[in-house]
C-alpha positions in Angstrom: 7.3 8.3 -9.5 7.0 21.0 -6.8 6.3 22.2 -9.9 4.2 21.4 -12.5 6.0 19.0 -14.8 7.7 19.9 -18.2 6.5 17.4 -20.7 9.3 15.9 -22.7 9.7 13.6 -25.6 6.6 13.3 -28.2 5.7 11.3 -31.1 3.2 11.6 -33.7 0.4 9.8 -33.7 -2.0 9.8 -36.5 -4.7 7.9 -38.1 -5.9 7.5 -41.8 -9.5 9.1 -43.0 -12.0 6.8 -41.4 -15.9 7.3 -40.9 -15.5 8.5 -37.0 -12.7 10.0 -35.4 -12.0 8.8 -31.5 -11.3 11.4 -29.0 -10.7 12.1 -25.5 -11.1 15.4 -24.3 -10.1 18.8 -26.5 -6.4 18.7 -27.0 -4.3 17.6 -29.6 -1.9 15.5 -27.6 -2.6 12.3 -25.6 -0.1 12.7 -22.5 1.2 9.9 -20.4 2.9 10.9 -16.9 5.6 8.6 -15.2 6.8 9.5 -11.6 10.3 9.5 -10.4 10.7 6.6 -8.2 13.8 5.8 -10.0 16.0 8.3 -11.6 13.8 10.2 -14.1 16.4 10.2 -16.9 16.3 6.5 -16.7 12.9 6.1 -16.4 12.2 8.2 -19.6 14.8 6.2 -21.2 13.2 3.2 -20.5 9.8 3.9 -21.2 10.2 5.6 -24.2 9.6 2.9 -26.9 6.2 2.3 -25.0 5.2 5.5 -27.2 5.5 3.9 -30.5 4.0 0.4 -29.1 0.9 2.1 -27.6 0.5 3.9 -31.1 0.2 0.8 -33.0 -2.2 -0.7 -30.7 -4.5 2.4 -30.1 -4.5 2.7 -34.0 -5.2 -0.9 -34.7 -8.1 -1.0 -32.3 -9.9 2.3 -33.3 -9.6 1.0 -37.0 -11.4 -2.4 -36.3 -14.3 -0.3 -35.6 -13.8 1.7 -38.5 -12.6 5.0 -36.4 -9.2 6.8 -36.0 -7.0 7.8 -33.1 -5.8 11.2 -33.9 -3.9 12.3 -30.8 -0.4 13.1 -30.6 1.1 10.9 -27.8 3.5 12.1 -25.2 5.1 10.5 -22.6 7.1 12.6 -19.9 8.4 12.0 -16.1 7.0 14.6 -13.3 9.0 16.3 -11.1 7.3 14.5 -8.2 4.5 12.3 -7.2 2.4 15.5 -6.5 2.9 16.9 -9.7 1.9 13.9 -11.7 -1.4 13.5 -9.3 -2.7 17.4 -9.3 -1.5 17.4 -13.0 -3.9 14.8 -13.5 -6.5 15.6 -11.6 -6.5 19.3 -13.3 -7.0 17.7 -16.6 -3.5 18.7 -18.0 -2.6 15.0 -18.9 -4.7 11.9 -19.9 -2.8 9.2 -17.8 -0.4 8.6 -15.1 1.6 5.9 -13.4 0.9 6.7 -9.8 0.7 5.0 -6.2 -2.6 4.6 -4.6 -1.6 7.5 -2.0 -1.3 10.1 -4.3 -4.5 8.7 -6.4 -6.3 9.1 -3.2 -5.4 12.4 -2.4 -6.1 13.6 -5.8 -9.3 11.5 -6.8 -11.7 14.3 -6.2 -15.3 14.1 -4.7 -17.3 10.9 -4.2 -20.1 10.5 -7.1 -23.7 8.8 -6.9 -22.1 5.7 -8.9 -19.5 5.2 -6.2 -16.4 6.7 -8.7 -14.6 10.0 -8.1 -15.3 13.1 -10.3 -11.5 13.7 -10.9 -9.5 10.7 -11.7 -10.4 7.0 -12.6 -8.6 3.8 -12.4 -7.7 2.2 -15.7 -5.8 -0.5 -14.4 -4.3 -2.0 -11.4 -1.0 -3.6 -11.6 0.2 -6.7 -10.2 3.6 -7.9 -9.3 5.6 -11.1 -8.7 5.3 -12.5 -5.0 8.1 -12.4 -2.3 8.4 -15.7 -1.2 9.4 -14.5 2.5 5.8 -13.2 2.6 3.7 -16.1 2.2 1.7 -16.3 5.5 1.8 -12.6 6.4 -1.0 -11.0 8.0 -3.4 -9.2 5.9 -4.2 -6.7 8.4 -2.0 -4.3 10.3 1.5 -5.5 11.1 2.6 -6.1 15.1 6.1 -5.6 16.4 6.2 -9.2 16.2 5.2 -9.8 12.7 7.7 -7.1 11.4 10.9 -8.5 13.4 9.8 -12.2 12.4 9.8 -11.4 8.9 12.6 -9.1 8.6 14.7 -11.8 10.3 13.4 -14.4 8.0 14.3 -12.2 4.7 17.7 -11.5 6.1 18.4 -15.0 6.5 17.0 -15.7 2.9 19.3 -13.2 1.5 22.5 -13.8 3.6 25.3 -13.9 0.9 28.1 -12.7 3.1 30.1 -16.0 2.1 29.1 -15.9 -1.8 31.6 -14.2 -3.7 30.4 -14.7 -7.3 26.6 -14.4 -6.8 24.7 -12.2 -9.5 21.9 -9.8 -9.0 19.4 -12.1 -10.6 20.5 -15.0 -8.4 19.9 -13.1 -5.4 16.4 -12.1 -7.0 15.7 -15.5 -7.5 16.2 -16.0 -3.7 13.4 -14.0 -2.9 11.2 -13.5 -5.9 8.2 -16.3 -6.6 7.5 -15.6 -10.2 4.9 -18.2 -10.4 2.8 -16.2 -8.0 1.4 -12.7 -8.7 0.5 -10.1 -5.9 -1.7 -7.5 -5.7 0.0 -5.6 -3.1 3.5 -4.7 -2.0 5.1 -3.7 1.4 7.6 -0.9 2.2 10.8 -2.5 3.6 13.2 -0.7 6.5 16.9 -1.0 5.4 19.7 -0.2 7.7 23.3 0.1 7.1 25.3 -3.0 9.1 27.9 -0.7 10.3 25.3 1.2 12.1 24.1 -1.8 13.9 27.7 -2.7 14.8 28.1 0.8 16.2 24.8 0.7 18.2 25.6 -3.1 19.5 22.5 -4.4 17.5 22.2 -7.9 16.3 19.1 -8.5 14.2 19.2 -12.1 14.6 19.3 -11.9 18.6 16.3 -9.3 19.3 13.5 -10.5 20.7 10.0 -9.5 20.6 9.9 -7.4 24.0 12.7 -5.6 23.3 12.4 -4.8 19.7 10.5 -1.7 20.0 13.1 -0.2 22.4 15.7 -1.4 19.9 14.4 0.7 17.0 13.9 3.8 19.0 17.4 3.2 20.1 18.4 3.0 16.5 16.2 5.7 15.0 16.1 8.5 17.8 18.9 7.8 20.0 19.2 10.8 21.9 15.3 10.8 23.1 13.8 9.5 26.2 10.3 8.3 26.6 8.1 10.8 24.8 11.1 13.3 24.0 11.0 14.3 20.2 15.0 15.7 20.0 18.5 14.7 19.2 20.0 12.7 16.2 17.5 11.2 13.5 19.0 8.1 11.6 15.9 7.9 9.3 15.1 8.7 5.4 12.0 9.1 3.6 11.0 10.0 0.1 10.8 13.7 -0.9 7.2 12.9 -1.8 4.6 13.5 0.9 2.1 11.1 -0.8 4.2 8.4 -1.6 2.9 5.2 -0.2 6.5 3.1 0.0 8.7 6.1 0.8 7.0 8.0 3.1 3.4 7.3 4.2 3.6 3.9 5.3 7.1 3.8 6.8 5.6 6.9 9.3 2.9 4.6 10.1 5.3 1.7 10.9 7.5 4.3 13.0 4.1 4.9 14.9 2.5 1.4 15.1 5.6 -0.7 15.3 8.3 1.5 16.7 5.7 3.1 19.1 6.7 6.5 18.3 4.2 9.3 19.3 2.9 12.0 16.9 5.2 14.8 17.8 8.2 12.1 17.6 6.9 11.0 14.1 6.7 14.8 13.4 10.2 15.5 14.7 11.8 12.2 12.6 9.8 13.4 9.4 11.2 17.1 9.9 14.8 15.8 10.3 15.0 12.8 8.2 17.0 12.7 5.0 14.6 13.0 1.9 15.6 10.2 -0.6 15.5 11.3 -4.3 14.5 7.9 -5.6 14.7 4.2 -4.6 18.0 3.4 -6.3 20.2 6.5 -4.6 18.1 5.5 -1.5 19.6 2.1 -1.5 23.2 3.1 -2.4 23.3 5.7 0.2 22.5 3.1 3.0 24.8 0.7 1.8 27.6 3.6 1.9 27.0 5.4 5.1 25.8 4.7 8.7 21.8 5.4 8.0 18.6 4.1 7.5 16.3 4.0 4.5 12.8 2.9 3.2 11.3 1.8 -0.2 9.2 -0.7 -2.1 10.3 -4.3 -1.3 13.8 -4.5 -2.1 15.3 -1.5 -3.7 18.6 -3.0 -3.7 18.0 -4.4 -6.8 17.2 -1.2 -8.3 20.7 -0.1 -8.5 21.9 -0.3 -11.6 25.5 -1.1 -11.4 25.9 -4.9 -10.5 28.6 -4.5 -8.4 27.1 -1.5 -6.1 23.9 -3.6 -6.0 25.6 -6.4 -4.4 27.4 -4.5 -2.4 24.2 -2.8 -1.0 22.8 -6.5 -0.4 26.0 -7.3 1.6 26.4 -3.9 3.6 22.4 -3.8 4.7 19.7 -5.6 6.5 16.0 -5.5 6.7 14.9 -4.3 10.4 10.9 -4.0 9.6 8.2 -4.3 7.3 5.2 -2.3 6.7 1.4 -3.1 6.2 0.2 -4.2 2.9 0.0 -1.6 0.4 -2.5 -1.9 -2.6 -0.3 -2.0 -5.8 -0.1 1.3 -7.9 -1.7 1.3 -11.3 -2.6 3.7 -14.1 -4.9 6.3 -13.5 -6.9 8.2 -15.9 -8.1 12.0 -15.7 -12.0 12.2 -16.3 -11.5 15.5 -17.8 -9.5 14.2 -20.5 -10.9 10.6 -21.1 -14.3 10.4 -21.0 -15.0 7.9 -23.9 -15.7 4.3 -22.9 -14.4 2.9 -26.2 -11.1 4.8 -25.7 -10.7 3.5 -22.2 -11.5 0.1 -22.8 -9.0 0.2 -26.0 -6.6 1.6 -23.4 -7.0 -1.2 -20.9 -6.7 -3.9 -23.7 -3.7 -2.3 -25.2 -1.5 -2.1 -22.0 -2.6 -5.7 -21.0 -1.3 -6.9 -24.6 1.9 -5.0 -24.3 2.8 -6.0 -20.7 2.1 -9.5 -21.8 4.9 -9.7 -24.5 8.4 -10.6 -23.3 9.7 -7.9 -25.6 8.3 -5.3 -23.4 9.0 -6.6 -19.8 12.0 -3.9 -19.7 9.8 -1.0 -20.2 7.0 -2.2 -17.3 9.9 -3.7 -14.7 10.8 0.3 -14.3 7.9 -0.1 -11.5 8.2 -3.8 -11.2 4.7 -4.4 -12.9 4.1 -7.7 -14.0 0.8 -7.8 -15.6 -2.3 -5.7 -15.2 -5.7 -6.1 -13.4 -8.8 -4.9 -15.0 -12.5 -5.4 -15.4 -13.1 -9.3 -16.3 -15.7 -11.2 -18.1 -19.0 -10.1 -17.7 -18.2 -7.4 -15.0 -19.1 -4.0 -15.7 -16.0 -1.3 -15.8 -17.8 0.8 -13.1 -18.4 -2.4 -10.8 -14.7 -3.0 -10.9 -13.5 0.7 -10.4 -16.0 1.2 -7.8 -14.9 -2.0 -6.0 -11.3 -0.9 -5.8 -11.9 2.4 -5.0 -13.9 1.3 -1.9 -10.8 -1.2 -0.9 -8.5 1.8 -1.4 -10.8 4.1 1.0 -10.7 1.6 3.4 -7.1 0.8 3.7 -6.3 4.8 3.4 -7.8 5.4 6.8 -4.5 5.2 8.5 -2.5 6.5 5.8 -4.8 9.7 5.9 -4.1 10.3 9.6 -0.2 10.2 8.6 -0.8 12.5 5.6 -2.7 15.1 8.0 0.1 14.8 10.6 2.7 15.7 8.1 0.5 18.0 5.8 2.1 21.3 7.2 5.5 20.1 7.7 
C-alpha cells in the first residue's frame, strides 16, 4: 500500500446547480490514494469501480441538503507507503488507505483538542476474526505465545493429505466470519524445505528451545551477540509497513531475542518484499522466510499456486496485535465537517453491500468503524489517536533503529 506518486485514472464528478457548493480545500480534484500492499496494477483494477460508486453516494448526500459536490475524483496507487503518507500530509491528496505505522509517522503535531495538525482518521477498518487467535493476549507476545499459536495454526491448516481442497475451503478453516476484529497480526512464514534442511520440526519445538531455534533459522552463522553471516528473512520495501517491517522486526527483538545490532544487520541484509502475494509465492518456492498480515498465502490470485503455498510453508511465529489500518484524510484538504460526515457515511454504506465486497477485500476490510450515536467525531478520533500513540511506543523504537539504514 520512493518517489511521489503519479496519479492515474480519473472520472468526472460533477453536480447540478444548487444553493450551496460543498468544497474540500481549493483544488478541482478529490484524490484518493491506495497503497501497494498487493500488486499495484491489480489494486487499481479492483478498486476502480469505487470512483463511480463514491460519486453517486457523495452527490446524493450533498443534494439532500440542497448542495452540490463538484470535485473530480481520482483514485491512484502510490509507489510505496511512505509516498502515500507524505503526499497526504503535504495536502496533495484528500484521502489515503494507510496502516497505522505510516499514519503515525505523518500525522503531524499534537493540537490542543487531542488531534493532529496534518492528518485525521476518517474511519478504522474491521476484519473477519481469525479462529486461532481467540484467547491470545492483548499485550506483548511472549516466546511461549508465539510458538503455541503458530503450532495451533499449522495444525488447523494442515492440508498435506487433502488433494482436492480449494482456497475458499482453506479460508473457512481459519476465518471466523461471525466475529469482527479491530486488529490484526503479522505472521512469520517459513519454507518447509528450509526447515527440513535445518533439521527443524515446528511441532516438536519446546518453549525453552524456541528462541535458539529461531536464531539458528534466521541468522545461522552468528554466535551469541554476533551480527554476521547468512540472513534468512524478508521484510517489506516500506520502512513504515506495520505488518511488513515494523512488527516483524519487533518480533525479532522481543521473541527471537536478537539484539539491536543483529536486528539492524538482519534488516540491511534481508530480502525486500515487493508485496504480500509475491512474498507468499517466493517463500512457497524457495528456502526462505517471509512476513505479512495474517495469511498472505490466500492473497496469491492463482488457485493452484495459493494452495501450493499453503502446503509448502508453515507459520513459525506471530507478532503483537496491530491496530487495523483505515482511511485517513488530509486536514489541509478535507476540512468541512459536512463532507467528512458524508464520506464516513458513504464508505460505511458502500462496504455494507455485497456487490462491493471485492473492492474492499483488496485489504481484507469487512466493515468500517467511526463515531457512533451521539459521540462527537473529535472524541472518537482523539480516543483512537491515543490508542495508536500508546501502542506505537515499541514500534517507534524500531523505526528509529532502522531510520538511517
